[in-house]
C-alpha positions as a printed Julia matrix, in Angstrom:
825×3 Matrix{Float64}:
 -69.49   21.17  -44.75
 -66.63   20.01  -46.95
 -65.64   23.65  -47.45
 -65.51   24.15  -43.66
 -63.45   21.03  -43.19
 -61.1    22.13  -45.95
 -60.72   25.53  -44.34
 -60.04   23.98  -40.94
 -57.52   21.59  -42.48
 -55.78   24.42  -44.29
 -55.71   26.57  -41.15
 -54.31   23.64  -39.19
 -51.61   23.06  -41.75
 -50.78   26.73  -41.74
 -50.52   26.8   -37.95
 -48.43   23.61  -38.0
 -46.09   25.04  -40.59
 -45.95   28.29  -38.68
 -45.17   26.37  -35.49
 -42.46   24.45  -37.27
 -41.09   27.69  -38.63
 -41.12   29.38  -35.24
 -39.56   26.31  -33.69
 -36.96   26.27  -36.45
 -36.19   29.94  -35.94
 -35.99   29.42  -32.17
 -33.79   26.36  -32.57
 -31.56   28.19  -35.02
 -31.17   31.14  -32.64
 -30.44   28.87  -29.68
 -27.87   26.8   -31.57
 -26.33   29.62  -33.62
 -23.41   30.09  -31.24
 -22.84   26.46  -30.23
 -19.19   25.68  -29.54
 -17.22   23.49  -31.91
 -17.75   19.98  -30.6
 -14.95   18.58  -32.79
 -12.4    19.98  -30.32
 -13.2    16.94  -28.2
 -11.15   14.89  -30.66
  -7.96   16.58  -29.44
  -9.1    17.28  -25.91
  -6.36   17.0   -23.28
  -7.84   17.11  -19.79
  -5.82   18.69  -16.99
  -3.91   15.79  -15.45
  -2.07   15.55  -12.13
   1.71   15.97  -12.21
   3.39   13.26  -10.15
   6.85   13.45   -8.59
   8.75   10.28   -7.74
  11.94    9.5    -5.85
  14.8     7.69   -7.56
  13.4     4.33   -6.44
   9.88    5.12   -7.69
   8.41    6.15   -4.33
   5.68    8.76   -4.85
   6.83   12.03   -3.3
   4.16   14.51   -4.31
   1.28   15.29   -6.64
   0.43   18.72   -8.04
  -2.96   19.55   -9.53
  -5.76   22.07   -9.39
  -8.02   19.2   -10.38
  -6.71   15.88   -9.17
  -7.06   13.72  -12.25
  -5.29   10.72  -13.71
  -6.26   10.05  -17.31
  -7.35    6.44  -17.86
  -7.91    5.12  -21.43
 -11.31    3.48  -21.7
  -9.87    0.1   -22.62
  -8.02    0.01  -19.27
 -11.05    0.91  -17.15
 -12.33   -2.28  -15.45
 -15.76   -3.5   -16.67
 -17.05   -3.39  -13.09
 -16.55    0.38  -12.98
 -18.13    0.9   -16.4
 -21.14   -1.23  -15.42
 -21.61    0.7   -12.19
 -21.69    4.04  -14.02
 -23.97    2.79  -16.78
 -26.4     1.46  -14.15
 -26.34    4.72  -12.19
 -26.35    7.22  -15.04
 -27.44    5.78  -18.41
 -28.28    2.09  -18.71
 -29.16    2.44  -22.43
 -26.01    4.35  -23.32
 -24.89    1.86  -25.97
 -28.35    1.75  -27.55
 -29.51    5.38  -27.97
 -28.33    8.12  -30.32
 -27.33   10.58  -27.59
 -30.68   11.29  -25.98
 -32.25    8.86  -23.53
 -36.01    8.98  -24.32
 -37.08    7.49  -20.99
 -34.9    10.06  -19.24
 -36.51   12.88  -21.2
 -39.97   11.59  -20.32
 -39.07   11.45  -16.65
 -37.65   14.97  -16.81
 -40.8    16.32  -18.5
 -42.95   14.63  -15.89
 -40.87   16.08  -13.05
 -41.03   19.58  -14.55
 -44.83   19.43  -15.06
 -45.35   18.27  -11.49
 -43.06   21.05  -10.29
 -45.1    23.66  -12.16
 -48.31   22.33  -10.63
 -46.68   22.81   -7.24
 -45.73   26.39   -8.09
 -42.03   25.67   -8.66
 -40.88   27.34  -11.89
 -37.24   26.19  -11.76
 -35.85   23.67  -14.24
 -35.78   20.21  -12.71
 -32.54   18.3   -13.28
 -32.15   14.77  -14.46
 -32.87   13.05  -17.74
 -29.45   13.75  -19.26
 -27.69   10.89  -21.0
 -23.94   10.37  -20.58
 -23.47   12.03  -23.98
 -25.48   15.05  -22.85
 -23.37   15.26  -19.71
 -20.24   15.24  -21.85
 -21.69   18.11  -23.88
 -22.52   20.04  -20.71
 -19.24   19.36  -18.87
 -16.94   20.08  -21.8
 -18.72   22.65  -23.94
 -21.5    24.43  -22.02
 -22.17   26.2   -18.76
 -23.97   24.57  -15.86
 -26.89   27.06  -15.8
 -30.39   25.52  -15.62
 -32.42   27.03  -18.52
 -34.51   25.61  -21.38
 -32.13   27.15  -23.9
 -29.14   25.38  -22.34
 -31.03   22.04  -22.19
 -31.83   22.3   -25.92
 -28.23   23.18  -26.74
 -27.14   20.17  -24.71
 -29.45   17.86  -26.68
 -28.32   19.21  -30.06
 -24.66   18.88  -29.14
 -25.29   15.34  -27.89
 -26.72   14.34  -31.28
 -23.75   15.88  -33.08
 -21.23   14.24  -30.74
 -22.86   10.85  -31.25
 -22.62   11.26  -35.02
 -18.9    12.01  -34.8
 -17.4     9.94  -31.97
 -17.6     6.31  -30.98
 -19.47    5.27  -27.86
 -16.19    4.21  -26.22
 -14.6     7.6   -26.93
 -17.61    9.4   -25.41
 -17.49    7.15  -22.35
 -13.73    7.75  -22.0
 -14.27   11.51  -22.01
 -17.04   11.22  -19.44
 -15.25    8.9   -17.0
 -12.11   11.04  -17.03
 -13.84   14.42  -16.71
 -16.66   13.89  -14.2
 -16.26   15.58  -10.8
 -16.57   13.08   -7.96
 -15.73   15.07   -4.81
 -12.56   15.35   -2.68
 -11.11   17.38   -5.57
 -11.25   14.2    -7.66
 -11.85   14.51  -11.39
 -12.31   11.21  -13.17
 -12.68    7.69  -11.87
  -8.95    6.94  -11.54
  -8.39    9.91   -9.25
 -11.52    9.06   -7.25
 -10.3     5.5    -6.66
  -7.03    6.85   -5.27
  -8.51    9.71   -3.25
 -11.37    7.76   -1.67
  -9.85    4.32   -1.26
  -6.11    4.73   -1.93
  -6.44    2.11   -4.67
  -5.93    1.74   -8.38
  -9.1     1.27  -10.44
  -8.52   -2.43  -11.0
  -8.38   -2.97   -7.22
 -11.86   -1.61   -6.52
 -14.44   -3.97   -5.06
 -18.13   -3.99   -6.04
 -19.3    -1.72   -3.16
 -16.4     0.68   -3.78
 -17.09    0.94   -7.52
 -20.82    1.41   -6.79
 -20.08    4.22   -4.32
 -17.93    6.11   -6.83
 -20.68    5.68   -9.45
 -23.16    7.13   -6.95
 -21.29   10.43   -6.7
 -21.95   12.29  -10.01
 -25.45   13.36   -8.87
 -23.87   15.41   -6.09
 -20.68   14.44   -4.19
 -21.55   16.66   -1.23
 -24.97   15.01   -0.92
 -23.25   11.66   -0.41
 -20.17   12.76    1.52
 -18.68    9.73    3.27
 -18.24   11.48    6.63
 -20.76   14.29    6.73
 -23.64   12.22    5.26
 -22.68    8.56    5.61
 -26.29    7.25    5.76
 -27.24    8.99    2.51
 -23.99    7.8     0.94
 -24.67    4.15    1.8
 -28.29    4.42    0.66
 -27.26    5.84   -2.73
 -24.48    3.24   -3.12
 -26.93    0.44   -2.42
 -29.34    1.92   -4.97
 -26.59    1.65   -7.58
 -25.92   -1.96   -6.57
 -29.62   -2.75   -7.03
 -29.58   -1.21  -10.51
 -26.55   -3.36  -11.38
 -28.56   -6.45  -10.37
 -31.5    -5.3   -12.55
 -29.19   -4.84  -15.53
 -27.64   -8.28  -15.05
 -24.13   -7.1   -14.17
 -23.95   -8.75  -10.72
 -25.83  -11.56   -9.05
 -28.31  -11.15   -6.25
 -25.94  -12.92   -3.85
 -23.09  -10.55   -4.74
 -25.4    -7.6    -4.2
 -26.54   -8.8    -0.76
 -22.92   -9.14    0.41
 -21.94   -5.76   -1.06
 -24.84   -3.95    0.6
 -23.6    -5.11    4.01
 -20.18   -3.52    3.57
 -19.36   -0.17    5.22
 -18.05    2.62    3.02
 -14.4     1.99    4.04
 -13.33    5.39    2.73
  -9.68    6.23    3.49
  -8.89    9.71    2.11
  -5.49    9.88    0.51
  -3.21   12.61    1.78
  -2.18   15.33   -0.65
   1.24   16.98   -0.75
   4.52   15.23    0.01
   4.12   11.51    0.62
   7.5    11.21    2.39
   7.47   13.29    5.56
  11.24   13.87    5.52
  11.33   15.23    1.95
   9.18   18.37    2.05
  12.08   20.77    1.44
  13.24   18.64   -1.49
   9.82   18.34   -3.14
   9.11   22.05   -2.75
  12.35   22.87   -4.58
  11.33   20.43   -7.31
   7.93   22.15   -7.56
   9.59   25.54   -7.99
  11.93   24.14  -10.64
   9.02   22.66  -12.61
   7.14   25.97  -12.45
  10.21   27.78  -13.84
  10.7    25.24  -16.63
   7.11   24.75  -17.79
   4.87   27.31  -16.09
   2.02   26.93  -13.63
  -0.48   25.48  -16.12
   1.76   22.6   -17.09
   2.79   22.0   -13.5
  -0.79   21.73  -12.24
  -2.42   20.22  -15.32
   0.17   18.88  -17.72
   0.33   15.36  -16.34
   4.11   15.42  -16.08
   5.89   12.4   -14.63
   8.99   13.54  -12.79
  11.74   11.18  -11.66
  13.89   12.92   -9.07
  17.32   12.1    -7.71
  16.2    11.64   -4.11
  17.1     8.41   -2.3
  14.47    7.96    0.46
  16.83    5.99    2.71
  19.51    8.69    2.58
  16.89   11.4     2.96
  15.65    9.91    6.21
  19.23    9.58    7.48
  19.96   13.19    6.54
  16.86   14.51    8.26
  17.56   12.52   11.43
  21.24   13.51   11.6
  20.5    17.21   11.17
  17.56   17.08   13.58
  19.68   15.39   16.27
  22.49   17.9    15.81
  20.18   20.9    16.06
  18.39   19.49   19.11
  21.67   18.63   20.83
  22.94   22.19   20.38
  19.6    23.67   21.46
  19.6    21.61   24.67
  22.76   23.43   25.78
  20.74   26.67   25.7
  18.17   25.44   28.25
  14.37   25.2    28.31
  12.53   28.22   26.93
   9.0    27.41   28.08
   5.89   25.55   26.89
   4.43   25.66   23.38
   1.17   27.03   24.82
  -1.01   27.0    27.92
  -4.68   25.97   27.88
  -7.63   25.78   30.23
  -8.26   22.1    30.83
 -12.03   22.23   31.43
 -14.03   19.01   31.36
 -12.11   17.49   28.41
  -8.39   18.13   28.33
  -8.23   16.19   25.03
 -10.27   18.78   23.18
  -8.14   21.58   24.64
  -4.8    20.14   23.51
  -6.26   18.93   20.19
  -6.89   22.56   19.23
  -3.1    23.04   18.97
  -1.63   21.68   15.75
   1.64   19.74   16.1
   4.51   19.71   13.62
   3.31   17.19   11.06
   6.82   16.26    9.92
   8.26   15.42   13.35
   6.43   12.15   14.06
   8.86   11.2    16.82
   7.36   13.9    19.04
   3.85   14.35   20.42
   2.07   17.28   21.99
   0.97   16.72   25.57
  -0.75   18.81   28.23
   0.39   18.85   31.84
  -2.43   17.55   34.04
  -0.51   17.86   37.31
   3.14   18.29   38.34
   5.13   17.48   41.46
   7.93   15.31   42.77
  10.12   16.02   39.7
   7.59   14.5    37.34
   4.3    15.38   35.7
   1.18   13.5    34.72
   0.5    14.37   31.09
  -2.29   13.83   28.58
  -1.2    13.08   25.02
  -2.88   14.96   22.19
  -5.67   12.74   20.76
  -5.26   11.45   17.21
  -7.51   12.69   14.43
 -10.06   10.29   12.98
 -10.12    9.62    9.26
 -12.91   12.17    8.88
 -10.85   14.89   10.6
 -12.6    14.63   13.96
 -10.93   13.99   17.32
 -10.51   10.47   18.59
 -12.48    9.66   21.74
  -9.51    7.84   23.25
  -7.56    9.68   25.98
  -4.02    8.49   26.69
  -2.03    9.61   29.73
   1.63    9.19   30.6
   4.39   10.39   32.9
   6.93   13.1    32.11
   9.91   11.92   34.12
  12.4    14.44   35.47
  15.37   12.01   35.53
  14.82   11.34   31.82
  15.1    15.06   30.98
  18.87   15.13   31.25
  19.28   18.5    29.52
  17.2    20.39   32.13
  18.61   20.78   35.63
  15.48   22.14   37.38
  12.73   19.9    38.76
   9.77   19.43   36.43
   7.35   21.3    38.7
   9.61   24.37   38.6
   9.44   24.73   34.81
   5.92   23.44   34.04
   2.47   24.01   35.47
  -0.98   22.53   34.93
  -2.32   23.38   31.47
   1.1    23.81   29.84
   1.38   22.17   26.43
   4.79   20.77   25.51
   6.41   18.38   23.08
   7.36   14.98   24.48
   8.9    11.79   23.11
   8.56    8.26   24.38
  11.52    6.82   26.31
  12.5     3.6    24.59
  11.85    0.49   26.63
   9.81    2.29   29.32
   6.06    2.0    28.96
   4.2     5.25   29.57
   7.39    7.24   30.33
   8.2    10.36   28.3
  10.94   12.97   28.12
  10.66   16.68   27.34
  11.43   18.08   23.88
  11.48   21.57   22.41
  11.68   22.94   18.88
  15.2    24.37   18.47
  15.77   28.0    17.59
  18.98   27.11   15.78
  18.58   26.08   12.16
  20.69   24.34    9.58
  20.9    22.43    6.33
  22.37   19.23    4.96
  22.96   18.43    1.28
  24.17   15.01    0.08
  25.25   14.74   -3.53
  26.74   12.18   -5.88
  30.11   13.82   -6.65
  30.29   12.11  -10.04
  27.04   13.46  -11.44
  25.72   16.25   -9.19
  22.55   14.27   -8.4
  21.23   15.52   -5.06
  20.52   12.32   -3.13
  19.25   14.01    0.03
  18.49   17.56    1.08
  17.18   18.93    4.37
  16.55   22.64    4.56
  15.77   23.05    8.26
  14.41   21.39   11.36
  10.78   21.29   10.2
   9.13   22.29    6.94
   5.8    22.5     8.8
   7.3    25.18   11.04
   9.23   27.09    8.36
   9.26   26.53    4.58
  12.43   28.6     4.18
  15.04   26.27    2.7
  18.45   26.88    4.3
  20.1    24.56    1.77
  19.16   26.58   -1.32
  17.71   29.91   -0.16
  19.82   30.95    2.86
  22.77   33.09    1.8
  25.48   32.7     4.43
  29.22   33.3     4.68
  31.08   30.0     4.19
  34.07   31.15    6.24
  37.1    28.88    6.06
  35.23   26.27    4.03
  35.99   28.57    1.07
  39.75   28.24    1.58
  40.18   25.09   -0.54
  39.17   27.19   -3.56
  42.0    29.62   -2.8
  44.49   26.8    -2.35
  43.23   24.99   -5.45
  43.82   28.16   -7.49
  47.36   28.32   -6.1
  48.07   24.63   -6.82
  46.74   25.11  -10.35
  49.16   27.99  -10.87
  52.61   26.82   -9.8
  52.35   26.02   -6.1
  52.7    22.59   -4.55
  51.34   21.24   -1.26
  54.89   21.62    0.08
  55.17   25.31   -0.83
  55.72   27.46    2.24
  53.82   30.65    3.03
  54.55   32.92    5.97
  51.94   32.99    8.71
  52.64   36.34   10.31
  50.81   39.61   10.95
  49.8    41.48    7.86
  48.11   44.83    7.36
  45.77   45.52    4.45
  44.77   49.1     3.77
  41.16   49.23    2.62
  39.73   51.55   -0.03
  38.03   53.62    2.7
  41.35   54.25    4.42
  40.88   51.77    7.29
  43.43   49.07    8.0
  42.4    45.41    8.14
  44.56   43.11   10.28
  43.39   39.51    9.79
  43.99   37.1    12.64
  44.02   33.35   13.13
  41.38   31.6    15.2
  43.72   31.22   18.21
  45.05   34.77   17.75
  48.52   33.28   17.32
  50.96   33.46   14.43
  52.99   30.42   13.47
  55.65   31.56   11.05
  56.36   29.73    7.79
  53.83   27.0     7.05
  53.33   24.6     4.16
  50.12   24.88    2.14
  49.08   21.54    3.57
  49.52   22.78    7.12
  47.66   25.97    6.23
  44.6    23.97    5.12
  44.77   21.45    7.95
  44.99   24.09   10.66
  42.89   26.67    8.79
  45.41   29.49    8.95
  43.69   32.76    8.09
  46.71   35.03    7.79
  48.72   32.8     5.49
  45.6    32.35    3.35
  45.37   36.13    2.93
  49.07   36.31    2.14
  48.69   33.51   -0.43
  45.64   35.19   -1.98
  47.53   38.46   -2.29
  50.4    36.66   -4.0
  48.31   34.88   -6.67
  45.82   37.73   -7.02
  42.18   38.01   -6.05
  40.93   38.33   -9.67
  42.23   34.81  -10.28
  40.48   33.52   -7.15
  37.26   35.26   -8.21
  37.46   33.41  -11.54
  37.84   30.08   -9.74
  34.93   30.87   -7.42
  32.77   31.52  -10.49
  33.95   28.37  -12.27
  33.17   26.28   -9.19
  29.71   27.87   -8.97
  30.15   29.31   -5.48
  29.67   32.95   -6.5
  28.38   34.41   -9.74
  30.38   37.62   -9.43
  32.71   37.69   -6.44
  34.31   40.97   -5.42
  38.09   40.56   -5.81
  38.97   41.83   -2.33
  41.23   39.98    0.1
  38.55   39.47    2.75
  36.7    37.21    0.29
  39.58   34.72    0.47
  38.41   33.94    4.02
  34.83   33.27    2.91
  33.37   36.7     3.62
  30.95   36.5     0.69
  27.53   34.87    0.9
  26.56   31.63   -0.79
  24.42   28.54   -0.16
  25.03   25.05    1.18
  23.98   23.63   -2.18
  26.59   25.66   -4.05
  29.34   24.8    -1.58
  28.57   21.09   -1.79
  28.61   21.21   -5.6
  32.0    22.97   -5.52
  33.48   20.25   -3.31
  31.9    17.59   -5.56
  33.77   19.19   -8.47
  37.03   18.61   -6.58
  36.0    15.08   -5.65
  35.33   13.99   -9.24
  38.66   15.19  -10.59
  37.76   18.75  -11.56
  34.72   18.23  -13.83
  32.2    21.01  -13.25
  29.22   19.86  -11.24
  25.8    21.39  -11.81
  23.6    20.08   -8.98
  20.21   18.7    -9.93
  17.15   17.42   -8.12
  15.57   16.03  -11.29
  16.8    13.12  -13.39
  14.09   12.99  -16.03
  10.71   14.49  -16.93
   8.16   12.78  -19.17
   5.01   14.32  -20.59
   1.55   12.75  -20.28
   2.31   10.44  -23.21
   5.56    9.11  -21.76
   7.87   11.11  -24.01
  11.02   12.34  -22.27
  11.07   16.13  -22.42
  13.95   16.76  -19.98
  17.04   14.82  -19.01
  19.72   16.14  -16.67
  22.55   13.92  -17.89
  23.76   15.56  -21.09
  26.76   13.28  -21.62
  27.03   11.7   -25.04
  26.9     7.93  -25.46
  29.08    6.99  -28.43
  27.79    3.77  -29.97
  24.63    3.41  -27.91
  22.34    3.8   -30.93
  23.88    0.94  -32.94
  21.21   -1.23  -34.57
  23.28   -4.41  -34.33
  26.74   -5.67  -33.44
  29.32   -6.24  -36.14
  32.55   -6.36  -34.21
  32.6    -2.8   -32.92
  33.77   -1.95  -29.41
  31.59   -1.27  -26.39
  29.65    2.0   -26.28
  31.52    4.82  -24.57
  30.14    7.63  -22.42
  31.82   10.87  -23.5
  31.99   13.33  -20.63
  31.39   16.73  -22.19
  31.31   18.66  -18.94
  33.71   21.56  -18.44
  37.06   20.72  -16.83
  37.44   23.57  -14.34
  40.37   22.13  -12.38
  43.4    20.08  -13.34
  42.74   16.48  -12.17
  46.17   16.47  -10.53
  45.34   19.66   -8.69
  42.05   18.12   -7.64
  43.87   15.16   -6.12
  46.4    17.4    -4.35
  43.72   19.54   -2.68
  41.77   16.37   -1.86
  44.84   14.9    -0.16
  45.35   18.14    1.75
  41.74   18.08    2.92
  42.21   14.48    4.04
  44.72   16.0     6.4
  42.0    18.27    7.8
  40.22   15.11    8.98
  43.34   13.22   10.07
  45.24   16.01   11.82
  43.37   19.28   11.54
  40.06   20.93   12.47
  37.82   18.07   11.32
  39.22   15.18   13.34
  35.77   14.1    14.59
  35.23   12.61   11.12
  38.1    10.17   11.69
  35.5     7.97   13.39
  34.3     6.95    9.91
  37.49    4.89    9.45
  37.62    5.53    5.73
  39.23    8.13    3.43
  37.38   11.42    3.98
  38.33   14.88    2.74
  36.72   18.09    3.89
  37.03   21.51    5.41
  35.46   23.24    8.38
  34.21   26.81    8.35
  33.45   29.23   11.17
  32.54   32.86   10.53
  33.12   35.97   12.62
  31.6    35.91   16.08
  30.65   32.25   15.54
  27.52   33.14   13.57
  27.86   30.31   11.04
  29.36   26.85   11.32
  30.15   24.65    8.32
  31.65   21.38    7.29
  31.76   20.35    3.66
  33.4    17.05    2.86
  33.38   14.02    0.64
  34.36   10.44    0.05
  34.66    8.96   -3.45
  30.97    8.01   -3.2
  29.33   11.0    -1.56
  29.76   14.76   -1.13
  28.01   16.32    1.85
  27.64   19.9     3.08
  26.41   20.81    6.56
  25.52   24.31    7.73
  24.33   25.57   11.12
  23.27   29.04   12.23
  20.36   31.22   13.31
  17.96   32.58   10.7
  18.58   36.02   12.15
  22.38   35.72   12.43
  23.79   35.94   15.93
  26.61   34.3    17.82
  26.21   30.63   18.61
  28.89   30.81   21.3
  32.65   30.37   21.27
  32.44   26.56   21.32
  30.28   26.48   18.2
  32.88   26.01   15.49
  32.5    24.04   12.31
  34.59   21.28   13.85
  32.52   21.32   17.04
  28.92   21.32   15.74
  28.91   20.66   11.96
  31.44   17.82   11.72
  29.48   15.56   14.16
  26.34   15.93   11.99
  28.37   15.1     8.88
  29.93   12.09   10.59
  26.63   10.74   11.89
  25.06   10.96    8.44
  28.03    9.47    6.61
  28.27    6.55    9.05
  24.68    5.55    8.27
  24.79    6.38    4.56
  27.97    4.36    3.89
  27.32    1.52    6.3
  28.28   -1.8     4.74
  30.21   -0.18    1.89
  33.96   -0.84    1.67
  36.37    2.03    2.29
  37.51    3.38   -1.08
  40.73    5.39   -1.51
  40.75    8.53   -3.59
  41.89    7.98   -7.16
  45.41    9.22   -8.0
  45.63   10.55  -11.57
  48.3     8.85  -13.71
  51.59   10.71  -14.03
  51.84   12.01  -10.47
  54.7    11.01   -8.21
  55.08   11.1    -4.44
  57.9    12.06   -2.1
  58.37   12.32    1.64
  58.6    15.9     2.9
  59.16   17.48    6.25
  55.65   18.61    7.27
  57.05   21.67    9.07
  59.53   23.05    6.56
  58.24   21.59    3.29
  61.71   20.37    2.28
  62.48   16.8     1.32
  62.62   14.53    4.34
  65.64   12.28    4.79
  65.85    8.76    6.14
  64.84    8.57    9.79
  63.17   11.97    9.69
  59.44   12.22   10.36
  57.39   13.54    7.49
  54.41   13.08    5.22
  54.08   11.57    1.75
  53.06   14.31   -0.66
  51.85   14.08   -4.25
  53.51   16.18   -6.94
  52.77   16.91  -10.58
  55.34   16.01  -13.25
  58.25   18.43  -13.19
  57.66   19.46   -9.58
  58.81   18.06   -6.27
  59.97   18.97   -2.8
  62.67   21.59   -2.42
  66.02   20.87   -0.87
  65.87   24.34    0.71
  62.8    26.21    1.83
  61.49   29.16   -0.18
  59.08   31.2     1.89
  56.33   33.28    0.32
  56.13   36.62    2.1
  59.62   36.95    3.61
  63.16   37.45    2.31
  65.75   34.7     2.67
  67.93   36.52    5.23
  65.0    37.08    7.55
  63.92   33.45    7.27
  67.47   32.2     8.0
  67.56   34.35   11.14
  64.19   33.0    12.2
  65.36   29.4    11.74
  68.53   30.13   13.78
  66.55   31.58   16.69
  64.04   28.72   16.54
  66.91   26.17   16.68
  68.39   27.95   19.73
  65.06   27.78   21.49
  64.72   24.09   20.73
  68.26   23.35   21.95
  68.45   25.6    25.01
  64.83   26.33   25.89
  65.75   29.98   26.37
  63.5    32.96   25.85
  64.83   34.9    22.94
  63.72   38.17   21.44
  65.55   39.12   18.29
  65.07   41.65   15.55
  65.25   39.9    12.2
  67.45   41.1     9.33
  65.63   42.8     6.55
  63.32   44.7     8.9
  60.74   41.97    8.89
  59.84   42.24   12.55
  60.37   40.48   15.83
  59.98   36.88   16.98
  58.66   36.64   20.54
  58.91   33.47   22.58
  55.42   32.05   23.39
  56.31   32.28   27.1
  56.48   36.02   26.76
  53.41   36.53   24.57
  52.04   35.59   21.2
  54.44   35.03   18.33
  55.13   38.02   16.12
  56.42   37.71   12.56
  56.1    40.65   10.22
């Protein structure tokens, strides 16, 4: 008997040891390739990159996984308690494996097998096990993976503190709506920071780890509320909240308000997209979408809204002169016209306009139905709003409403101010444009609009559209001349000129009015935008020199040194042109435009700063009688400050007396230059005050003529003026700074010679050692010819006779304007 018992005991021990051995071998094989859990010590979760305006306004967020890292000590206790109650109430008491959870899981799996279900039943995982699974393992449901999870949990618990494990969990867990971590979930579900969450809101977020789609706030609201209330009940059981608090919380609706992604300022989409591209170039896609960068941009929201409105109004005003092109779409009304028009998506960044469907038309008006709003869950509002499209309010269309619209037509409308239920017709313009506003002292881009609507076209006409600047390039030519011996009073002949091209053809440049005006001062040439004298001047100083200046100013990287380029025949961008004018405005210091002031990494360390100027004395530890810190401007001086003032003064004349007189309405010192290209395909005005440099461009994306009235002075200057009036409202008029050492003298604005007492003229600024001439020296003509010209001109002025004379020196013929256009060769 004893022998049998001994044998049985020995066999049992052998089997037990064998079982332990097999289990050990199995466990060793399962855990042989476990990942290194110590990497969690240095784990950096992908964190959302956030882009802010200059005043701190959030512009955009970029992330593949929307996550904001929140240190555990800053997570409110209410949130922690909700998650512990929902996921692992004994988290702070176990060693990584929740025994009661394991028992429940085993029970569920046994019951499933009895029912014929051989799949692994979920549940039973502690928070530590979930950290192991989410960070280090796959999500497959197998016994091997569950054992690996448990082993890793034990190892993690032996290495990290409970708070560190909880921090990893609460920042990594997926909670739906592309939200990773509790901080992102609070923003994306409730548009709140974590500390602002109420009890029912915290409980709802804690209910989501089991399956966000199972408790979706809009698709499954009943299940969502039931699960949230279950979490609240567990919080009562665990002593975190009182019964009375729980009763009140259970009565609350979900109150979910999804937070919009993308640009948070509807007028800044072009700006933020350029910032996004810049960040991708600097740091790569992974850092952009997961590096947690904090980007402070240069954008001023107030100026951005002004810029967008000014450009929009200018484009619409031009487009109205081209007439109505037809409805956006036509739909079958059916039983619910709201559903029909709701199927058409409006431009999301033009909130002033609404889509509407024509319900009936007649009597020069139409009854319209406004497109229903979308509910918070993306559905269509049940409310149906009607209004009247009034013919008398559509002042840009001459036909009666019923002649241009029919039932079922979908159009854009805007509300007529002060008239309830009355609307006017709108249409998206075909013409496009750009506006760039820049601080001329630093190159900080304060506002940028790249087109009428980013929702319609993401092509940025401010930075991506290469267009000919036309006459707005001329100040660069004149600046090069002033920097190399000329003065504003120098005289250049405005007369026909022939340029033989390399292909054998002859180019004969003409002025806008197809007139020639004889000798003209450089100032008059800029003010009246004389093409021919500009070509003559460019030929005199040499195109290679002008090409160098164009490169230094940043307009072209490698300009062809051909004479046609002096009239702006090359292609550049509105951003580059504005930066070039800002360089003139700040006294000749090279401006490199920027949209970004500073970039900080996820830890707050500054990794990029645009301003590279040196602060001498800023790092002093204490004060011991030394002077104030000084900012040393180390930027390249590309233009003599005196030259910069001279060309600025000349461009003031463009506004006061020349092609940009519409800007005189600003009643403050303004300098600038218009530009109009061949066949009126592009219209420009680039100008500045001491505070602001602004470039405006208009033209079609597929270049074609805008019409003979569409000059830079006619269509671009009004946009510039409208923006500047709003941007500088309330700011005192500031004169342009005159560099020390310059002197002024009165000159005759026609001849360029010194003006005498009683003679009309203009005060001109000269560099040391230069001044007005007592006699005129004309570039492009010999003295004898010019004397003859002056004699004939005097005879005309005295006698009013028509004179045709051949000038000495073979320089051509002067024709009286009564007989035809002037000729001077």
